[in-house]
GUKE-381543 format. One record per residue (C-alpha): residue number from 1; x, y, z. Coordinates in Angstrom, 2 decimals. Layout:
BEGIN
NUM:X:Y:Z
...
// end
This chain:
BEGIN
1:20.90:-24.20:-52.61
2:18.31:-26.75:-52.56
3:14.35:-26.09:-51.86
4:13.89:-26.78:-47.95
5:11.20:-29.59:-47.67
6:8.95:-30.02:-45.04
7:5.47:-31.68:-44.20
8:2.61:-32.85:-42.39
9:1.02:-36.40:-41.51
10:-2.03:-36.32:-41.15
11:-3.48:-39.97:-40.72
12:0.15:-41.57:-40.66
13:0.64:-40.03:-43.49
14:3.26:-37.68:-44.74
15:2.39:-34.83:-47.00
16:5.20:-32.34:-48.56
17:4.46:-28.98:-48.20
18:6.31:-27.15:-51.61
19:6.90:-23.51:-51.34
20:5.85:-21.47:-54.26
21:3.46:-24.11:-56.56
22:0.28:-21.51:-56.30
23:2.47:-18.74:-57.51
24:4.58:-20.83:-60.70
25:0.74:-21.85:-61.91
26:0.14:-19.83:-65.46
27:-2.96:-17.99:-64.72
28:-4.93:-19.58:-67.72
29:-4.82:-22.95:-65.79
30:-8.20:-23.70:-63.69
31:-8.50:-23.06:-60.28
32:-7.96:-27.23:-58.63
33:-11.18:-26.80:-56.36
34:-12.42:-29.70:-54.14
35:-15.48:-29.82:-52.46
36:-16.66:-32.55:-49.54
37:-20.37:-33.02:-51.17
38:-21.59:-33.08:-54.61
39:-24.25:-30.40:-53.52
40:-20.81:-27.77:-52.59
41:-19.14:-29.14:-55.79
42:-22.48:-28.00:-57.94
43:-22.15:-24.78:-56.52
44:-18.74:-24.22:-57.31
45:-18.81:-25.50:-60.64
46:-21.72:-22.94:-61.42
47:-19.65:-20.26:-60.00
48:-16.61:-20.32:-61.11
49:-17.22:-22.09:-64.86
50:-14.36:-22.27:-66.76
51:-11.80:-20.78:-64.46
52:-12.35:-24.06:-62.18
53:-12.17:-27.20:-62.18
54:-14.03:-28.94:-59.22
55:-13.53:-32.39:-57.30
56:-16.06:-34.00:-55.29
57:-14.56:-36.38:-52.42
58:-18.20:-38.07:-51.36
59:-20.07:-39.34:-55.24
60:-23.50:-40.51:-55.26
61:-24.90:-42.81:-52.30
62:-21.80:-42.18:-49.91
63:-23.25:-41.40:-46.61
64:-21.30:-38.26:-45.52
65:-21.66:-39.14:-41.82
66:-20.11:-42.22:-41.47
67:-17.05:-41.06:-44.22
68:-13.78:-42.35:-43.24
69:-10.91:-40.04:-44.72
70:-8.73:-42.42:-47.15
71:-4.96:-41.68:-48.23
72:-6.29:-40.57:-51.63
73:-8.21:-38.16:-50.31
74:-5.52:-36.41:-48.44
75:-3.55:-36.73:-51.75
76:-6.44:-34.54:-53.22
77:-6.61:-32.07:-50.76
78:-2.91:-31.21:-50.69
79:-2.61:-30.70:-54.56
80:-5.96:-28.50:-54.41
81:-5.81:-24.79:-54.39
82:-8.87:-24.09:-52.13
83:-11.26:-26.59:-50.77
84:-14.79:-26.76:-49.39
85:-16.79:-28.15:-46.96
86:-20.14:-28.35:-45.46
87:-19.50:-27.47:-41.41
88:-21.99:-28.31:-38.73
89:-19.77:-32.26:-38.61
90:-21.69:-33.44:-41.80
91:-18.20:-35.10:-42.49
92:-18.03:-36.71:-39.62
93:-14.09:-38.01:-38.90
94:-12.86:-36.03:-42.12
95:-13.35:-32.65:-40.13
96:-10.53:-33.64:-38.62
97:-8.46:-34.02:-41.78
98:-10.05:-30.42:-42.74
99:-8.83:-28.55:-39.56
100:-5.61:-29.83:-40.19
101:-5.18:-28.31:-44.05
102:-6.75:-25.03:-42.99
103:-3.86:-24.03:-41.29
104:-2.28:-24.64:-44.47
105:-4.12:-23.52:-47.86
106:-7.99:-21.77:-48.40
107:-10.28:-24.29:-46.94
108:-13.64:-23.13:-46.21
109:-16.63:-24.24:-44.19
110:-19.94:-22.47:-46.61
111:-22.72:-23.41:-44.07
112:-21.11:-21.11:-40.74
113:-19.66:-18.71:-43.30
114:-22.66:-18.29:-45.13
115:-25.70:-18.71:-42.89
116:-26.71:-16.45:-40.03
117:-27.18:-19.47:-36.54
118:-30.78:-17.38:-36.40
119:-31.80:-19.21:-39.31
120:-30.09:-22.53:-38.18
121:-31.92:-25.99:-37.06
122:-31.01:-26.81:-33.58
123:-30.54:-30.47:-32.55
124:-29.60:-32.36:-29.78
125:-25.87:-34.39:-29.50
126:-22.83:-34.09:-31.05
127:-24.14:-31.84:-34.11
128:-25.71:-28.84:-32.50
129:-27.52:-27.71:-35.60
130:-28.80:-29.51:-38.21
131:-26.30:-29.32:-41.55
132:-28.81:-30.28:-44.30
133:-28.70:-26.62:-45.16
134:-28.96:-27.62:-48.75
135:-32.64:-28.87:-48.41
136:-34.12:-25.14:-48.01
137:-33.28:-23.20:-51.83
138:-33.18:-19.69:-50.10
139:-30.46:-20.65:-47.36
140:-28.30:-22.50:-49.59
141:-28.32:-19.69:-52.15
142:-26.57:-17.43:-49.23
143:-23.68:-19.55:-49.69
144:-23.07:-18.63:-53.54
145:-21.44:-15.28:-52.66
146:-18.74:-17.34:-50.05
147:-17.73:-19.65:-52.47
148:-17.53:-17.01:-55.51
149:-15.11:-14.40:-53.00
150:-13.37:-17.49:-52.45
151:-12.54:-18.16:-55.80
152:-12.03:-14.54:-56.78
153:-9.44:-14.58:-54.08
154:-7.50:-17.39:-55.68
155:-8.06:-16.24:-59.38
156:-8.70:-12.09:-59.01
157:-8.48:-11.76:-62.95
158:-11.87:-14.63:-63.42
159:-13.37:-12.30:-60.71
160:-15.75:-10.11:-62.95
161:-16.74:-13.61:-64.69
162:-17.70:-15.61:-61.69
163:-19.82:-12.83:-60.20
164:-21.61:-13.06:-63.61
165:-21.64:-16.75:-63.08
166:-22.87:-16.06:-59.02
167:-25.98:-13.65:-60.55
168:-27.39:-16.01:-62.78
169:-26.80:-18.40:-60.42
170:-28.67:-17.05:-57.73
171:-31.35:-15.99:-59.83
172:-32.23:-19.82:-60.31
173:-31.98:-21.03:-57.16
174:-34.52:-18.25:-55.81
175:-36.73:-19.22:-58.77
176:-36.34:-22.85:-57.44
177:-37.47:-21.83:-54.29
178:-40.49:-20.32:-55.39
179:-41.40:-23.26:-57.47
180:-41.08:-25.53:-54.64
181:-42.90:-23.75:-52.18
182:-45.85:-23.39:-54.37
183:-45.64:-27.28:-55.58
184:-45.86:-28.12:-51.81
185:-48.30:-26.26:-51.41
186:-50.95:-28.16:-53.51
187:-50.63:-31.32:-51.75
188:-53.79:-31.70:-49.70
189:-52.95:-30.52:-46.02
190:-54.04:-33.58:-44.63
191:-51.14:-35.37:-47.04
192:-48.60:-32.76:-46.12
193:-46.12:-35.71:-43.99
194:-42.87:-36.51:-45.21
195:-41.90:-39.41:-43.96
196:-38.48:-40.59:-44.93
197:-35.62:-42.84:-42.98
198:-33.35:-40.34:-41.36
199:-34.11:-36.59:-40.34
200:-32.54:-34.95:-43.28
201:-35.25:-33.06:-44.34
202:-36.15:-30.77:-41.69
203:-35.24:-27.19:-43.50
204:-37.05:-28.52:-46.44
205:-40.48:-29.13:-44.13
206:-39.56:-25.60:-42.48
207:-39.08:-23.76:-45.51
208:-42.05:-25.24:-48.02
209:-44.81:-26.25:-45.46
210:-44.52:-29.65:-45.05
211:-44.68:-32.50:-41.67
212:-41.22:-34.17:-42.04
213:-40.95:-36.92:-39.88
214:-37.27:-38.95:-40.50
215:-37.59:-42.55:-38.61
216:-33.91:-41.84:-37.45
217:-32.05:-38.83:-36.28
218:-29.67:-36.28:-37.76
219:-27.15:-38.96:-37.62
220:-27.13:-42.19:-39.93
221:-24.72:-43.77:-37.25
222:-27.67:-45.30:-35.03
223:-30.39:-47.50:-35.86
224:-34.45:-46.79:-35.77
225:-35.52:-49.18:-32.88
226:-39.10:-51.19:-32.86
227:-40.86:-47.97:-30.96
228:-39.51:-45.80:-33.31
229:-41.19:-47.96:-36.03
230:-44.08:-48.05:-34.54
231:-44.83:-44.79:-33.48
232:-43.78:-43.71:-37.24
233:-46.69:-46.33:-38.38
234:-49.27:-44.70:-36.13
235:-48.90:-41.49:-37.49
236:-49.12:-42.53:-40.80
237:-52.42:-44.68:-40.47
238:-53.81:-41.66:-38.48
239:-52.89:-38.75:-40.96
240:-53.58:-41.15:-43.85
241:-50.71:-40.49:-45.55
242:-50.58:-42.47:-49.63
243:-46.59:-42.65:-49.40
244:-43.34:-42.40:-47.54
245:-40.05:-41.92:-49.32
246:-36.45:-43.97:-49.45
247:-33.49:-42.01:-49.18
248:-30.35:-42.60:-51.78
249:-28.17:-43.35:-48.83
250:-29.92:-45.03:-46.59
251:-30.76:-48.80:-47.13
252:-34.42:-48.78:-47.82
253:-35.09:-51.61:-44.93
254:-36.47:-49.10:-42.13
255:-39.07:-47.57:-44.25
256:-40.28:-50.74:-45.69
257:-40.80:-51.48:-42.05
258:-42.55:-48.70:-41.49
259:-45.26:-49.91:-44.50
260:-45.35:-52.98:-43.11
261:-46.56:-52.18:-39.63
262:-48.74:-49.33:-41.20
263:-51.05:-51.93:-42.43
264:-51.61:-53.55:-38.65
265:-53.26:-50.02:-38.29
266:-55.49:-50.98:-41.45
267:-53.81:-48.63:-43.75
268:-52.11:-49.41:-47.13
269:-49.20:-46.89:-48.03
270:-46.51:-47.48:-50.15
271:-42.95:-46.56:-51.04
272:-43.63:-42.90:-52.85
273:-40.00:-42.98:-54.48
274:-36.37:-42.70:-53.41
275:-34.84:-39.01:-52.43
276:-31.57:-37.50:-52.96
277:-31.06:-36.57:-48.71
278:-27.05:-36.36:-48.50
279:-25.77:-37.04:-51.49
280:-26.74:-36.15:-55.51
281:-26.71:-38.19:-58.18
282:-24.98:-40.11:-60.75
283:-22.83:-37.06:-62.70
284:-24.26:-36.61:-65.96
285:-27.75:-36.93:-64.89
286:-30.70:-34.72:-63.75
287:-30.17:-35.60:-59.92
288:-26.47:-35.16:-60.29
289:-27.05:-30.85:-60.42
290:-28.04:-29.47:-57.21
291:-31.27:-28.14:-58.99
292:-32.13:-31.75:-60.47
293:-32.05:-33.11:-56.82
294:-34.12:-30.79:-55.46
295:-36.26:-30.55:-58.50
296:-36.69:-34.59:-58.74
297:-37.50:-34.86:-55.13
298:-40.46:-32.35:-55.05
299:-41.98:-34.14:-58.15
300:-41.34:-37.39:-56.02
301:-42.75:-35.59:-53.12
302:-45.51:-33.87:-55.08
303:-46.68:-36.40:-57.14
304:-46.89:-39.32:-54.49
305:-48.64:-37.33:-51.80
306:-51.38:-36.41:-54.01
307:-50.20:-32.68:-55.21
308:-50.15:-31.17:-58.70
309:-46.69:-29.42:-59.94
310:-46.67:-25.88:-61.49
311:-44.93:-24.88:-64.58
312:-41.73:-24.07:-63.79
313:-40.69:-20.02:-64.03
314:-38.97:-18.60:-67.03
315:-35.41:-18.29:-64.84
316:-35.39:-22.24:-64.61
317:-36.25:-22.33:-68.64
318:-32.22:-22.58:-69.99
319:-31.75:-25.60:-67.12
320:-35.06:-27.58:-68.38
321:-34.02:-27.38:-71.83
322:-30.66:-28.29:-71.02
323:-31.54:-31.51:-69.49
324:-35.25:-31.82:-71.60
325:-37.67:-31.55:-68.71
326:-41.53:-30.46:-69.53
327:-41.40:-26.55:-68.64
328:-44.84:-27.65:-67.53
329:-46.72:-30.37:-66.33
330:-49.11:-31.17:-68.48
331:-51.58:-32.70:-66.09
332:-51.80:-29.11:-65.14
333:-52.40:-27.65:-68.31
334:-56.48:-26.33:-69.07
335:-58.29:-28.01:-71.15
336:-56.18:-31.62:-71.00
// end
């Protein structure tokens, strides 16, 4: 008798569901894991190691708030053994597709499954909670056990190796968290203000003691108004903030408007660099890793706002050597 054929319609695309596919896969075949955003994909890759092949749906420069699923995305989800996404409405319209796939295969919202609601930042509107949890390394570190457990359920024979990978990665993230806190603390208090295009850095500000002001709100769906830009210019001028920042996923014109408006208050502010907010950098670059994303953001913020970078902790020495990053800031060395 032939195999029964079933399917599911997602956005008008009829996708076959073939029974027994996972059982037939050889144990040596890597887990096919799909993540919506790079910050999740990088945790999956670090935890899974050789046991996992990771694909990320949204690449560098992609704004998840505005993302719409394609037919190719649906096919990638269908082929996956396990799916990971952020949750808290970060993925926008893609959430409808993820809901449907959660009824067919392991599909994990890593933020809601990993982090207590008491640790979340509440926001108005459709989100309920600020979804940008990766900006606080100590919170994002809590996703590691969730991802590790989900991968081990798919490949129990890899569970021991993935546990070791997860512990090593958690140690790196703990060290990164402490380093960022020390780096930001070196910025003169009056200048400890992070001005960006939208409110993606709330968790960063809360965790590391820096005031964060986004011209736009949590989402990028609405444009900043003239009143928003004027208010921002007043704050920047009053606190004599030396630099403001653009983001890799957002048009820089809003921040440029703030710098122009600030000059009318008798204060000149420069653009301190481009920060990663809703997406990491290109694959194969430092910013294309989660640790590198946070490190590069912090370097840009601290240097532009007048702080001094501390030496990297020992747990990050191996990572730094891989990417040829100096362990210590030469400017902070005694006698130089």
